[in-house]
C-alpha atoms as a printed R data frame, in Angstrom:
    type eleno elety resid chain resno       x       y       z
1   ATOM     1    CA   MET     A     1 -17.381  49.061   2.526
2   ATOM     2    CA   ARG     A     2 -16.537  45.418   1.722
3   ATOM     3    CA   PHE     A     3 -16.447  44.176  -1.837
4   ATOM     4    CA   PRO     A     4 -18.526  40.991  -2.259
5   ATOM     5    CA   TRP     A     5 -15.853  39.319  -4.353
6   ATOM     6    CA   LEU     A     6 -13.278  39.861  -1.605
7   ATOM     7    CA   VAL     A     7 -15.612  38.212   0.909
8   ATOM     8    CA   ALA     A     8 -16.147  35.312  -1.492
9   ATOM     9    CA   LEU     A     9 -12.405  34.869  -1.963
10  ATOM    10    CA   ALA     A    10 -11.890  34.924   1.797
11  ATOM    11    CA   LEU     A    11 -14.510  32.196   2.253
12  ATOM    12    CA   ILE     A    12 -12.924  30.063  -0.464
13  ATOM    13    CA   ALA     A    13  -9.492  30.482   1.131
14  ATOM    14    CA   ALA     A    14 -10.858  29.577   4.562
15  ATOM    15    CA   THR     A    15 -12.509  26.452   3.173
16  ATOM    16    CA   ALA     A    16  -9.304  25.420   1.408
17  ATOM    17    CA   CYS     A    17  -7.311  25.835   4.598
18  ATOM    18    CA   ALA     A    18  -9.874  23.832   6.583
19  ATOM    19    CA   ALA     A    19  -9.621  20.972   4.118
20  ATOM    20    CA   ASP     A    20  -5.891  20.734   4.846
21  ATOM    21    CA   LYS     A    21  -6.564  19.556   8.399
22  ATOM    22    CA   PRO     A    22  -8.411  16.472   9.635
23  ATOM    23    CA   ARG     A    23 -11.857  17.161  11.086
24  ATOM    24    CA   ILE     A    24 -11.915  13.978  13.150
25  ATOM    25    CA   THR     A    25  -9.140  14.419  15.693
26  ATOM    26    CA   GLN     A    26 -10.150  12.378  18.725
27  ATOM    27    CA   PRO     A    27  -9.157   8.726  19.258
28  ATOM    28    CA   LEU     A    28 -11.780   5.985  18.965
29  ATOM    29    CA   ASP     A    29 -11.948   5.097  22.674
30  ATOM    30    CA   THR     A    30 -10.620   1.545  23.219
31  ATOM    31    CA   PRO     A    31 -11.992  -0.646  20.431
32  ATOM    32    CA   THR     A    32 -11.376  -4.353  20.887
33  ATOM    33    CA   ARG     A    33 -12.859  -5.473  17.548
34  ATOM    34    CA   ILE     A    34 -10.978  -4.004  14.564
35  ATOM    35    CA   LEU     A    35 -10.998  -5.033  10.918
36  ATOM    36    CA   PHE     A    36  -8.297  -4.016   8.418
37  ATOM    37    CA   VAL     A    37  -9.327  -4.023   4.750
38  ATOM    38    CA   GLY     A    38  -6.647  -3.465   2.138
39  ATOM    39    CA   HIS     A    39  -3.678  -4.989   0.344
40  ATOM    40    CA   SER     A    40  -0.131  -6.277   0.749
41  ATOM    41    CA   TYR     A    41   1.089  -3.341   2.855
42  ATOM    42    CA   LEU     A    42  -0.949  -4.905   5.637
43  ATOM    43    CA   TYR     A    43   0.218  -8.507   5.415
44  ATOM    44    CA   TYR     A    44   3.986  -7.934   4.959
45  ATOM    45    CA   ASN     A    45   6.246  -8.701   7.930
46  ATOM    46    CA   ASN     A    46   3.860 -10.927   9.912
47  ATOM    47    CA   SER     A    47   0.879  -8.605   9.287
48  ATOM    48    CA   LEU     A    48   0.378  -5.155  10.715
49  ATOM    49    CA   HIS     A    49  -2.639  -6.182  12.809
50  ATOM    50    CA   ASN     A    50  -0.451  -8.621  14.764
51  ATOM    51    CA   HIS     A    51   2.027  -5.859  15.611
52  ATOM    52    CA   LEU     A    52  -0.839  -3.583  16.676
53  ATOM    53    CA   ARG     A    53  -2.173  -6.299  18.938
54  ATOM    54    CA   ARG     A    54   1.198  -6.820  20.594
55  ATOM    55    CA   LEU     A    55   1.662  -3.086  21.156
56  ATOM    56    CA   ALA     A    56  -1.763  -2.848  22.788
57  ATOM    57    CA   ILE     A    57  -1.191  -5.874  25.028
58  ATOM    58    CA   ALA     A    58   2.290  -4.708  26.036
59  ATOM    59    CA   ASP     A    59   0.686  -1.503  27.276
60  ATOM    60    CA   ASP     A    60  -2.344  -3.198  28.855
61  ATOM    61    CA   PRO     A    61  -2.072  -6.978  29.411
62  ATOM    62    CA   SER     A    62  -5.756  -7.151  30.392
63  ATOM    63    CA   LEU     A    63  -6.620  -6.718  26.695
64  ATOM    64    CA   ALA     A    64  -5.043 -10.048  25.715
65  ATOM    65    CA   LYS     A    65  -8.262 -12.061  25.827
66  ATOM    66    CA   ARG     A    66 -10.489  -9.257  24.582
67  ATOM    67    CA   LEU     A    67  -8.829  -8.095  21.382
68  ATOM    68    CA   GLN     A    68 -10.318  -9.442  18.161
69  ATOM    69    CA   TYR     A    69  -8.525  -8.159  15.089
70  ATOM    70    CA   ARG     A    70  -9.052  -9.362  11.537
71  ATOM    71    CA   SER     A    71  -7.225  -8.446   8.320
72  ATOM    72    CA   ALA     A    72  -8.734  -8.927   4.849
73  ATOM    73    CA   THR     A    73  -6.219  -8.330   2.079
74  ATOM    74    CA   ILE     A    74  -5.901  -8.709  -1.686
75  ATOM    75    CA   GLY     A    75  -2.429  -8.125  -3.151
76  ATOM    76    CA   GLY     A    76  -2.165  -4.984  -5.298
77  ATOM    77    CA   ALA     A    77  -5.854  -4.252  -4.860
78  ATOM    78    CA   PRO     A    78  -7.703  -0.960  -4.805
79  ATOM    79    CA   LEU     A    79 -10.317  -0.794  -2.081
80  ATOM    80    CA   TRP     A    80 -13.284  -1.455  -4.358
81  ATOM    81    CA   TYR     A    81 -12.106  -5.039  -4.985
82  ATOM    82    CA   HIS     A    82 -13.379  -5.933  -1.498
83  ATOM    83    CA   ASP     A    83 -16.924  -7.002  -0.594
84  ATOM    84    CA   ILE     A    84 -17.496  -4.778   2.419
85  ATOM    85    CA   ASP     A    85 -20.998  -6.115   3.068
86  ATOM    86    CA   HIS     A    86 -19.568  -9.620   3.438
87  ATOM    87    CA   LEU     A    87 -16.581  -8.534   5.521
88  ATOM    88    CA   THR     A    88 -18.597  -6.504   8.026
89  ATOM    89    CA   ASP     A    89 -21.038  -9.345   8.662
90  ATOM    90    CA   PRO     A    90 -19.529 -10.654  11.920
91  ATOM    91    CA   ALA     A    91 -20.588 -14.243  11.307
92  ATOM    92    CA   LYS     A    92 -18.648 -14.345   8.028
93  ATOM    93    CA   LEU     A    93 -15.330 -13.772   9.845
94  ATOM    94    CA   GLY     A    94 -15.961 -15.853  12.929
95  ATOM    95    CA   MET     A    95 -17.112 -12.946  15.088
96  ATOM    96    CA   LYS     A    96 -20.076 -12.849  17.457
97  ATOM    97    CA   GLN     A    97 -20.334  -9.047  17.483
98  ATOM    98    CA   PRO     A    98 -19.827  -6.414  14.763
99  ATOM    99    CA   PHE     A    99 -16.502  -4.654  14.311
100 ATOM   100    CA   GLU     A   100 -16.218  -1.410  16.246
101 ATOM   101    CA   VAL     A   101 -13.655   0.049  13.839
102 ATOM   102    CA   VAL     A   102 -12.911  -0.773  10.209
103 ATOM   103    CA   ILE     A   103  -9.618   0.569   8.829
104 ATOM   104    CA   LEU     A   104  -9.645   1.013   5.040
105 ATOM   105    CA   VAL     A   105  -6.472   1.040   2.950
106 ATOM   106    CA   GLU     A   106  -6.508   2.211  -0.676
107 ATOM   107    CA   ASN     A   107  -4.019   1.184  -3.367
108 ATOM   108    CA   SER     A   108  -0.824   3.165  -2.841
109 ATOM   109    CA   THR     A   109  -0.855   4.777  -6.301
110 ATOM   110    CA   SER     A   110  -4.513   5.809  -6.499
111 ATOM   111    CA   ALA     A   111  -3.696   9.354  -5.388
112 ATOM   112    CA   LEU     A   112  -1.585   9.852  -8.516
113 ATOM   113    CA   SER     A   113  -4.487   9.891 -10.965
114 ATOM   114    CA   GLU     A   114  -7.800  11.692 -11.155
115 ATOM   115    CA   ASN     A   115  -9.627   8.426 -11.795
116 ATOM   116    CA   GLY     A   116  -7.930   6.750  -8.838
117 ATOM   117    CA   ARG     A   117  -8.841   9.577  -6.483
118 ATOM   118    CA   ALA     A   118 -12.438   9.657  -7.696
119 ATOM   119    CA   LYS     A   119 -12.871   5.899  -7.302
120 ATOM   120    CA   PHE     A   120 -11.425   5.970  -3.797
121 ATOM   121    CA   ARG     A   121 -13.752   8.818  -2.821
122 ATOM   122    CA   GLU     A   122 -16.751   6.908  -4.154
123 ATOM   123    CA   THR     A   123 -15.725   3.626  -2.517
124 ATOM   124    CA   ALA     A   124 -14.882   5.185   0.854
125 ATOM   125    CA   ALA     A   125 -18.318   6.832   1.004
126 ATOM   126    CA   GLU     A   126 -20.057   3.574   0.066
127 ATOM   127    CA   PHE     A   127 -18.039   1.460   2.516
128 ATOM   128    CA   SER     A   128 -18.380   3.989   5.323
129 ATOM   129    CA   ALA     A   129 -22.166   3.886   5.004
130 ATOM   130    CA   VAL     A   130 -22.165   0.087   5.323
131 ATOM   131    CA   ILE     A   131 -19.773   0.200   8.274
132 ATOM   132    CA   SER     A   132 -21.968   2.762  10.021
133 ATOM   133    CA   GLN     A   133 -25.095   0.673   9.411
134 ATOM   134    CA   ARG     A   134 -23.340  -2.233  11.123
135 ATOM   135    CA   GLY     A   135 -22.579  -0.058  14.137
136 ATOM   136    CA   GLY     A   136 -18.902   0.598  13.407
137 ATOM   137    CA   ARG     A   137 -16.677   3.585  12.731
138 ATOM   138    CA   THR     A   138 -14.447   4.113   9.717
139 ATOM   139    CA   ALA     A   139 -10.750   4.952   9.723
140 ATOM   140    CA   LEU     A   140  -8.551   5.564   6.672
141 ATOM   141    CA   TYR     A   141  -4.930   4.386   6.633
142 ATOM   142    CA   MET     A   142  -2.818   6.979   4.787
143 ATOM   143    CA   THR     A   143  -0.346   4.831   2.834
144 ATOM   144    CA   HIS     A   144   3.330   5.758   2.760
145 ATOM   145    CA   ALA     A   145   4.808   7.244  -0.415
146 ATOM   146    CA   HIS     A   146   7.086   5.212  -2.681
147 ATOM   147    CA   VAL     A   147  10.844   5.709  -2.865
148 ATOM   148    CA   LYS     A   148  13.385   4.683  -5.496
149 ATOM   149    CA   PRO     A   149  13.578   2.266  -7.295
150 ATOM   150    CA   SER     A   150   9.787   2.459  -7.619
151 ATOM   151    CA   ARG     A   151   8.806   4.118 -10.888
152 ATOM   152    CA   PHE     A   152   6.085   5.981  -8.994
153 ATOM   153    CA   ALA     A   153   8.524   7.647  -6.589
154 ATOM   154    CA   SER     A   154   8.429  11.435  -6.776
155 ATOM   155    CA   PRO     A   155   9.030  14.348  -4.377
156 ATOM   156    CA   ASP     A   156   5.347  15.298  -4.345
157 ATOM   157    CA   MET     A   157   3.787  11.834  -3.991
158 ATOM   158    CA   VAL     A   158   3.370  12.148  -0.238
159 ATOM   159    CA   ARG     A   159   1.520  15.466  -0.648
160 ATOM   160    CA   LYS     A   160  -0.904  13.913  -3.140
161 ATOM   161    CA   VAL     A   161  -1.524  10.977  -0.815
162 ATOM   162    CA   GLU     A   162  -1.967  13.283   2.177
163 ATOM   163    CA   ASP     A   163  -4.423  15.525   0.345
164 ATOM   164    CA   MET     A   164  -6.509  12.594  -0.910
165 ATOM   165    CA   TYR     A   165  -6.843  10.913   2.463
166 ATOM   166    CA   ILE     A   166  -7.609  14.062   4.433
167 ATOM   167    CA   SER     A   167 -10.175  15.343   1.947
168 ATOM   168    CA   VAL     A   168 -11.948  11.985   1.689
169 ATOM   169    CA   GLY     A   169 -11.702  11.401   5.437
170 ATOM   170    CA   ASN     A   170 -13.319  14.768   6.093
171 ATOM   171    CA   GLU     A   171 -16.079  14.039   3.602
172 ATOM   172    CA   VAL     A   172 -17.058  10.676   5.105
173 ATOM   173    CA   GLY     A   173 -16.337  11.533   8.738
174 ATOM   174    CA   ALA     A   174 -13.477   9.067   9.120
175 ATOM   175    CA   LEU     A   175 -10.406   9.149  11.323
176 ATOM   176    CA   VAL     A   176  -7.316   9.496   9.091
177 ATOM   177    CA   ILE     A   177  -4.229   7.597  10.266
178 ATOM   178    CA   PRO     A   178  -1.111   9.544   9.119
179 ATOM   179    CA   VAL     A   179   1.286   6.693   8.336
180 ATOM   180    CA   ALA     A   180   2.672   8.494   5.259
181 ATOM   181    CA   LEU     A   181   3.658  11.515   7.330
182 ATOM   182    CA   ALA     A   182   5.497   9.366   9.862
183 ATOM   183    CA   PHE     A   183   7.521   7.725   7.082
184 ATOM   184    CA   GLU     A   184   8.329  11.157   5.663
185 ATOM   185    CA   GLU     A   185   9.511  12.469   9.027
186 ATOM   186    CA   ALA     A   186  11.581   9.365   9.788
187 ATOM   187    CA   TYR     A   187  13.427   9.753   6.485
188 ATOM   188    CA   ARG     A   188  13.899  13.479   7.125
189 ATOM   189    CA   GLN     A   189  15.567  12.802  10.471
190 ATOM   190    CA   ARG     A   190  17.470   9.683   9.410
191 ATOM   191    CA   PRO     A   191  17.968   9.648   5.626
192 ATOM   192    CA   ASP     A   192  19.820   6.328   5.820
193 ATOM   193    CA   ILE     A   193  17.043   4.429   7.597
194 ATOM   194    CA   ARG     A   194  15.387   1.726   5.479
195 ATOM   195    CA   LEU     A   195  11.628   1.609   5.917
196 ATOM   196    CA   HIS     A   196  10.940   0.229   2.413
197 ATOM   197    CA   GLN     A   197  11.956  -2.998   0.742
198 ATOM   198    CA   ASP     A   198  14.997  -2.100  -1.344
199 ATOM   199    CA   TYR     A   199  13.919  -4.236  -4.305
200 ATOM   200    CA   ASP     A   200  10.776  -2.212  -5.092
201 ATOM   201    CA   GLY     A   201  10.687   0.971  -2.972
202 ATOM   202    CA   SER     A   202   7.032   0.279  -2.246
203 ATOM   203    CA   HIS     A   203   6.432  -2.460   0.311
204 ATOM   204    CA   PRO     A   204   7.460  -1.909   3.930
205 ATOM   205    CA   GLU     A   205  10.472  -3.392   5.624
206 ATOM   206    CA   LEU     A   206   9.918  -4.824   9.116
207 ATOM   207    CA   ILE     A   207  10.701  -1.501  10.785
208 ATOM   208    CA   GLY     A   208   8.372   0.250   8.344
209 ATOM   209    CA   THR     A   209   5.543  -2.029   9.457
210 ATOM   210    CA   TYR     A   210   6.507  -1.434  13.079
211 ATOM   211    CA   LEU     A   211   6.395   2.347  12.566
212 ATOM   212    CA   ALA     A   212   3.006   2.042  10.873
213 ATOM   213    CA   ALA     A   213   1.653  -0.056  13.755
214 ATOM   214    CA   CYS     A   214   2.814   2.575  16.253
215 ATOM   215    CA   VAL     A   215   1.022   5.281  14.260
216 ATOM   216    CA   VAL     A   216  -2.181   3.211  14.114
217 ATOM   217    CA   TYR     A   217  -1.937   2.540  17.843
218 ATOM   218    CA   ALA     A   218  -1.472   6.206  18.755
219 ATOM   219    CA   SER     A   219  -4.160   7.386  16.325
220 ATOM   220    CA   VAL     A   220  -6.894   4.892  17.167
221 ATOM   221    CA   TYR     A   221  -6.321   4.420  20.893
222 ATOM   222    CA   GLY     A   222  -4.951   7.863  21.706
223 ATOM   223    CA   LYS     A   223  -2.095   6.343  23.659
224 ATOM   224    CA   SER     A   224   1.563   7.146  23.192
225 ATOM   225    CA   PRO     A   225   3.810   4.296  22.031
226 ATOM   226    CA   LEU     A   226   6.765   5.897  23.829
227 ATOM   227    CA   GLY     A   227   8.400   3.379  26.122
228 ATOM   228    CA   ASN     A   228   6.265   0.474  24.911
229 ATOM   229    CA   SER     A   229   8.191  -2.743  25.537
230 ATOM   230    CA   TYR     A   230   7.139  -4.472  22.318
231 ATOM   231    CA   ASP     A   231  10.093  -4.792  19.912
232 ATOM   232    CA   TYR     A   232   9.014  -7.810  17.836
233 ATOM   233    CA   HIS     A   233  10.563 -10.226  20.310
234 ATOM   234    CA   GLY     A   234  13.955  -8.508  20.242
235 ATOM   235    CA   ARG     A   235  14.246  -8.360  16.444
236 ATOM   236    CA   ILE     A   236  14.238  -4.544  16.431
237 ATOM   237    CA   ASP     A   237  17.114  -2.972  18.356
238 ATOM   238    CA   LYS     A   238  16.432  -0.579  21.235
239 ATOM   239    CA   ASP     A   239  17.670   2.548  19.463
240 ATOM   240    CA   THR     A   240  15.508   1.921  16.404
241 ATOM   241    CA   THR     A   241  12.487   1.016  18.539
242 ATOM   242    CA   ALA     A   242  12.792   4.237  20.543
243 ATOM   243    CA   PHE     A   243  13.302   6.317  17.389
244 ATOM   244    CA   LEU     A   244  10.259   4.884  15.612
245 ATOM   245    CA   GLN     A   245   8.073   5.251  18.693
246 ATOM   246    CA   LYS     A   246   9.109   8.910  18.974
247 ATOM   247    CA   ILE     A   247   8.411   9.566  15.287
248 ATOM   248    CA   ALA     A   248   4.959   7.982  15.601
249 ATOM   249    CA   ASP     A   249   4.126   9.908  18.766
250 ATOM   250    CA   ASP     A   250   5.282  13.260  17.368
251 ATOM   251    CA   THR     A   251   3.534  12.719  14.018
252 ATOM   252    CA   VAL     A   252   0.195  11.807  15.581
253 ATOM   253    CA   ARG     A   253   0.286  14.651  18.089
254 ATOM   254    CA   LYS     A   254   1.090  17.196  15.382
255 ATOM   255    CA   PHE     A   255  -1.410  15.831  12.858
256 ATOM   256    CA   PHE     A   256  -4.352  15.799  15.253
257 ATOM   257    CA   GLY     A   257  -3.277  18.718  17.432
258 ATOM   258    CA   ARG     A   258  -3.613  16.528  20.523
């Protein structure tokens, strides 16, 4: 005979475990119209959307005339600062057709407070509904954790960020892009690598932006960055390029179970 409370506990445990994994695991086909909405993590180092574009074109030159990426950023901003209705109106950003994918980026410290998490959850649901109405799909960019000298740096920050993005992504049906996990793994394998700006431990260095772009590329397009010829016009050495591409590929495969 089963005790009802044991069954209830088993169901709760199963639900908790399910929430630890992303529900949306498949890439988003081959979108050519992508909008990034977020803050300074996007525009540092010649803007992440430019690196994504170059990675995609290096892999498939036929995309060069078809890709239309836009990036709307406000420094230090939480997501709710943005007017998503305005941004997803194609005419407002010089587009003839709606965006196929909109990638949302929350303030990097929102996961550290209950209020921050709640506001992100509310905003992501609201924005996702607008994006869907305009015919697009939502993706959430999991921001990397801070390191020293940032006052927010802590051993468990990446877990809080991971939990927030996966839980919210599962709730709104969004693809979650595991940038934070790639940063964590890169530091685990090469503790001396510098992915963050050393003056604040928050903003990405050039190779941090490159790693993030590789993760976005692999997550959204479902294509491996391994062997991609793009190296920011020779500014990133071959060893570092290969290492970051491998970290991105491994992280995405493990995260989505692809």
